[in-house]
N, C-alpha and C positions, 0 to 999 in steps of 0.2 A: 504494499499500499504506500502510495506517495502522499505527500502534503502539497496541495496545490492552491494558489491564490488566483482567483479570477477578477480582473478588473473590469467592471461594467455589468450591470444587471439587465441589459438590454436583450434584444432578440438572440444574437449570437452568444452573448456572455453567459446568458442564463441557461440556454440549450447546452451549450458546452459544459458548463459547470454541473448540471443535473446528470448529463450523461457520463461524465468522468467519476462522478460520485456513484453512480450505478455500476460502475466497472470496479468499484472497490476502493476508490481513493478517497482521502479526506479533503474536502473542497470548501473554502471560505469565499464567498462572493462579496466583493467591495463595491458599493456605489455611494456616490456623495448625495443622492437624491434620498432624503430621509423618509419621505412618505412611501417611496418604493420598497425600501428597505423594511419599514414597518409592515407593509402588505405582505411581503415575502416571509418575514418571521411568523405571519398567521397563515403561512401556506397559500396565500392567494396570488396568483400569477397575473401580473398586470396586462397581459395581452392574451390572446388566444392562439395556442398551437396544440394540435391534436395529440394527447397523452402526456404533455409536458406537466400538467398540474398534478397527475398521478405519480410522475417521476419525482417531482420536487417534494410532494408530500411524504413519499415512501423513503427517500434518502435523508430528508431533514428529520423524520422520526427516527431513523436509525442512527442519527449523530453524524453522518457523513457529509452532510451538506449544512452549511451555516451562513449567516448574512450579517454584514456589518457596514457601518459608514466609515469605520476607522482602518487604515492601512495598517496601524500598528497591531490590530487584532487579527490580521489575516497574514502579512508578509514575513514577519519573523519566523524562522524555523521551517519556511516553506522551501521545497526544492525547485519549485516552478512558479513564476508569476505570469500569468496569461493576460496579455492587454487585449480587451475585446470593447473598445470604446468607438463612438462614432466617428466617421471622417467625412463630413459633409463637404459638398461642393463650395469651394472658395470663389471670390469675386471674378477670376479670370479662368474659372473652369478647373483649376487645380485643386487637389484634395486639401482640405483644412486638416492639418495635422496637429492643432493647438491641443486637443484633448489627449492625443498620443503623447505629446511631449509633456503635458501636465501629469500624465499617469506614470510616465518614466520618471519624473523628478520625485513624485511621492513614494515610489517604489523604492528608490535610492536612498531617500530619507528614512525608510522604515526596515531595510534589509539589514539583517545581523549577521550574516555568513554568505558563502557562495551561493550564487542564485542564477539559474537559467530564465531568462525573460523571453517569453514568446509573444512575437506579434500576430495575432489572429485578426485584428482589424485589417479591413481591405486597405492597403497603403502602397504607394508608388515605390519603385526601385530607390534606393538610397536611404529610404526612411529607417532601415535597421541601424545605419550608421550614424544618423541622429540620435536614435534611442541610446545607442552605446555611448556616444559623447556626453548625453546627459547623466548617464549612470556613473560614469567615471568622474565627471566634474562634481556630482553631488555626493558620491560617496568613494572615498579614496582608500577606506580600509578593507573593503571585501571585493573579491573578484565576481565578474558577472559576464554572462556571455548571451548574446541576442540570436534567436532563431526566428525565422519566418516560418509560420505554419498557417497558411491561408484557409479559410472556411470555404465550403461549399454547400451550404445549406438551402434548401427551397422552402418557402412558406408553404406549410400544410404538410410537409413530409421531412421536417428537419430531424426528428429523431431517428427516422429510418435512415436518412442520409448520413447522420453520425455514426449510427451503430453499424451500418452496412454501406461503407462509402466505396465509390468507383475507385478512388486512390486517395492516400494521404501524402502530402506534399510537406516536406521540411528542408530547410536550407540554412546554413549559416557559414560564417568564415571559420567557425570552431566545428570541426567534424565530431568530435567526442559530444558537444552539446547537441548538435542534430540527432545524433543516434540515441541520446538519452530521451530527447522529446519524441522520437520514433517509438521507443518502448512503451511509452503511455498508451499507445494505440495497438501493442501487441496482441490483446485478447481479442481484437476485431478480426484479425488474421486477413487484413485487407492489403492490397498492394501498396508499398511504399516508394516514393521516389524521394531520394536524399540528394538534393543538389550541392555542388562542389562550393557555392558561395551563396550568400543571402539574396543577391539581387535576381538570381534566377527564380528562386521560390515566390519572390515578390511579383516577379513578371508573370509567372503562371496564372495567378488569379486575374490578373487586368487582362492578359490574352484570352483567357477562357470567357470572360464576360463580353469583351469586344467581339469575339468571334460569334458568341450566340446572339448578339444584337445584330451583328452583319447579316446572318441567315434571316432574321426578321425583316430587316430592311430589304434585303435581296429579294424575298417572296412577296413582299409588297410592291416591289418595282415590277416584279414579273406579272403580278396580278393586274396592275394598270396597263401593262402592254397587251396582257390576255384579253382585257376588256375591250380594248381597241380593235383587236384582230378578230374578235367573235370567238375567242377559246374559253373553255372553262376553266378558271384559275384553280379552283378546288381540285379538279381532275388532273390539271398539269402538276400541282404540288404531290398529289398522290403517287403520279406516275414517276416524278423525281425521287419520292421517298423509297420506292421499291427497289432503287438501286443500292446495294449495300454500302457502296461508297459514300453516299449521301445520308440514307436514313431519313425516317419521317418527322423526326422531332424538330420543333421550331420552324415549321413549314406552313403555318396556319396565317394566311392573309388577314389582316385586320387593321386597327387603328394605331398599331404601333407598340413600341415598348415603352415601359415607365417604371414606376416603383421606386424603390430606395438604392438599387444597384446600378442598372444598365446605363441610366442617364448619367450619372455622375461619374461612373468607372470610365465609360468611353470618353467623356470629356476630359477626365484626369489623364488619362493615357495620351491623349492628344496634347494636353498641356506638357507633360513629360517630354514628348518627342520634340515639340516646338522649344523646349528649355535647352535641348541639345542641337538646335538649328536644323532639325528635320521636319519637313512638312508632311503630316500623315494624311495624304489626300483621300485614301480610302475611308479612314475614320470620319473625315469631314463630311463625306458622301453619305456614310451610314447616318450621321446626325441629322444632315439635311433631308434625307428622305424620310426619316421618322417624323420630322416636324412637318413636312410637307404632307405626309399622309395623314396627319391628324386634322391638317386643315381640310383636305379633299373630304375627310369622313364627316365633317361637321353638318354637310348637307344631306347625310344618308346614314346618320348613325343608328337609325332605327332598323337598318338591314343587317346590321353588324352582329354575328352570332356571339353567344355567351363564350364559346370556346376562343373566339377571337379577341374578346375583351379580356380574357384571362391571361393572355400573353404576358401582361405587365408584371404578374406576380411570380414570374419564374424564379425569381431569387428573393431573399428574405427582404421583408418590407414591413415598414411600421404602419400604423392605422392613420398616421397624418401624411404618409408619403403620397405625393401626387400621382395620379394615374392618367393614362391617355384620355379616358373619359372626363377627366376634369376639364381639361384643356378643350375637349370637343364641346362640352356643354357650355363653357363660357363663350366659345366662338360663335356657337348657335344662337345664344341668348343676347349677345350684345353685339350690335352691327359694327361698332368700332373696336371690338376686342380683337387683338391679334393673338395668333397661336404661339405664344412665346413662353408659356409657363415653364417648360423644362428645357429652353433653348439655353445652351452654354453661352456665357457672355463673351468667351474669347473668340467666337466663331461668328463674323458678320454674316447675316442672311441677306442674299440678294436673289431675285428671281432666277430660277434655272431655265435654261434654253429648251424649247421644245417639249416642256413638260405637260402643257396643256391642262393645268389644274387651276388656273386663276391665279390671282396675286393675293397670297395670305401669308406675308411675310412681316415680321416686326420691323420697323425703321430704328428702334432703340431699344436698349435693354431696360427692363423695370425691376 
């Protein structure tokens, strides 16, 4: 049994904590939200995820899962400190890492011995280096190693995804630390990819979400072309999906992607690329098609199927996360409303040539 501190009692943090506790570890969850911690101490989960309430209740009753607002109650004596805090979209499309940096500082102040700090929040490459710097600056007495271990949880099936993952990805500049994190998942008997540096593991998460978003924008582009040539877009997607190289997932044409993951992650990856003087043309096209699709859908949203509307929730989302329907409803109800709710501020939007969908583009960020 390992002692684990999980920083953040949100969707990812609480699911991770409850599942690790169910695997036999002793887990303490830290969150600065006093009301949320008070609810969790009463075994009340502040959001709905199938099976999570039962998992929390069972492990809390067994003494394997505890909740606190104090880092000093959770970090001292722990072998692992898992950062699972929010990384919202920043002003320029980049990931806002202020919560991650704050968590790293608080961990450093509370640690009383060697510690493996795990980044489970979705963060861009080089974030691990920032966390490592903060730890070393704030605590010079004890050694720490930073490991990237991205999450791949989907809303509605998060426990299944954790307990039966397609893969576990861990990466660090410290191979021994990465292998130690991998051992946490040994009971799952899942494929484990240990990358030779932390940047590769960080990149896997962004690349995965960007690829899934690309599939959604691609099939929406194909649907628009199919409509113009008289083809059945649904059957086109079905025919594509029968190809084993392609597969059927994320090929439902609809009003685009949304939620708490895809919009900010695609924008953040684009911002990372531009920070290294590379123009990510494909990522820009993916975002532009997604915005454009929502605008074209505002005149026919009544014809969109529930399965299409559900595309947005493919990854973890919070109740306050904007969905494609939010944008569509606003566009449909207000003649001067532009479809800019999820538009990354760093990408100027201009009419695309020959798309034939009218002009539904914001002229400025709001």
